[in-house]
C-alpha positions, 0 to 999 in steps of 0.5 A: 500500500502507499502511505505518506510519511510526515517528513518524506515523499510518497514511498511504498510500504507493505503490511504484514497482518494476523489472522484477523487481518489486523496489520502487525508490522509495516515494512518498506520496499527492502523488507525492513520493519519501520513500525509495529502494532499491537491491539487489545481484544476489541482493537485499542491500538498500541504503536511501537517502533521496530525495536518494540519501543512505545510510540504515542501515534503512527509516524507513517499516516497509518489508519488501516488497523484492527481487522483491516478497518479504518480508525477515525480520530475525532474531537482533537484525538479524544475519541478514536472509533473504527469504521465498519462500513455500515456502522462504527465500533468503540474499541474502548467499550468493545461495542458498536455505536449504532444498532444492527441495521438489519434489525428483525429478520423479515422471515422471522418477524412473527416469531413472537415467542422466540425473540432470539431467532428474530435477529441476525446476531442475537438480541443485543443490537450493539454487540460486536461479534458475539463478544468473541473478537478473536474468533469472528469478524464483522467486516461490514458491520452487518453479520458475523463471519468465521475466522479465517475465511475458508477461501484463504485456507483453500488457496494457501494450502492448495496441494491437490491441484486440478482442472476447473469445471467446464466453461459456462459463460455463454450458457450462463448469460443465456440463462440471464437473458431468458430470465429477464424476458420472462420476468419482464412479461410476468411483472406486468402483473403487480401481484406476481412481481410482489411475490417473486421479489419478496419473502415468498420469492427470491427472499425465501431461503429456498427461493432461487438457485441455478438448479443445474449446479446441483447436477454433477458435470461428470458424464458430460465433460469427462475429466472436468473438473478434476482434483479435490479443490476444484470439484465445485468450480466452473469456468466463467469469463476466463476464470475458474470460480466456485459455482455457488458464488456465481449462483449469487451473481444470479441473485444479484441479477434477480434483485436488479430486475425486481428493483430491490435496493442493493443494501437490502439485498446485501443484508440477506446475502450476509444473513445466508452466508454467515454460518455457511462453510463457504466464503461470504466475502466472495458471495457478496462480491458476486451478488454486487456484480450481478446487480450492477452488471457489465464490467463489474464482474472483474472485481469478484473474478480478480478477488475470488478466482480459483485459478491458483488451484484449478487450471482453465486450460483447454476446458470444454465449452458447456453446451446444455441449458442452465436452468434457474429456479425462482419461487413464486413464478407461474412456470414453477421451478425451471426458467423456460427456453427462449429461442436464440434465433428468429425462427422459434428455434434455439441455436444449438452446438453439436457437443459440449466440447465444441469451440466457440468464441467468448465475448466479454462480460460487458458485451454479454450484458449489453446483449441483455438489454442493459 
């Protein structure tokens, strides 16, 4: 990262962090330690020189500290609070300064006799990570995440390398196209739109999925995927990604069609992923990309790629329909087939391994009409 010392020009420095992503050491471009940091359980920061001598403040303009969040100093230094994107924490008291913005979960709002189940992280709307700050994170101030994220562990210790699953780029965008056309037709009825876009539809715990992802790829594309680390992967836009994370791209896309706010959508993404053994951060990025469309897919592909473990070289192109399941729609569990050509027929390639060109994500999004 770049920081600006008080007496020098711009120089390049690097952080070394702990399991909570809290910077422990700041080093210069030659690898020499220039500053150290220690924290108490809730993030009160102690600055030290390279020899562990105390400093009253950072000498390098560092504000990215406990759990990788920004420390804001206000009231002439009398108050130091950490910014967690949706709210602030006070390291001295170990609590959030604002209540949980998610509040009562919509699907549990009528469980009057089970109040603990009505809230994402318990009845205390100001509590920070269940009061277990060495075991959990809350990077957005919305919901608790387990430490460390599974993807980091998976990539750091990727011993069993293999090949990624098939390239589904074209068929994935075809699923989006079919979904958009049919939802546009069905949303002419406000009652259908209200159902599909609410708790009875995509916000139901089983309300949406790319149902084809539940079927194994074996038997269709031979040895793809291979390797233990790659079993749940597909190739998309030139990168190897976890198919369940790409599933959240579909969720973001559905929310865009519904006109739901991104903040509301992300509240549920954090709710559904906080206690699962996958990577909530990457699912959140893919949901955002699906909502925004176009070139925004480059961010999750860069951050969440499985390319280190799973090669995409020579993977076959997938040439079978991907099906989506959306609760509350008149057609039931599967999205209908919309012809690709002008004669009422869907253009088909001969086999899943036929070579086709891969347009950019931006080009595909424009073909959807956005």
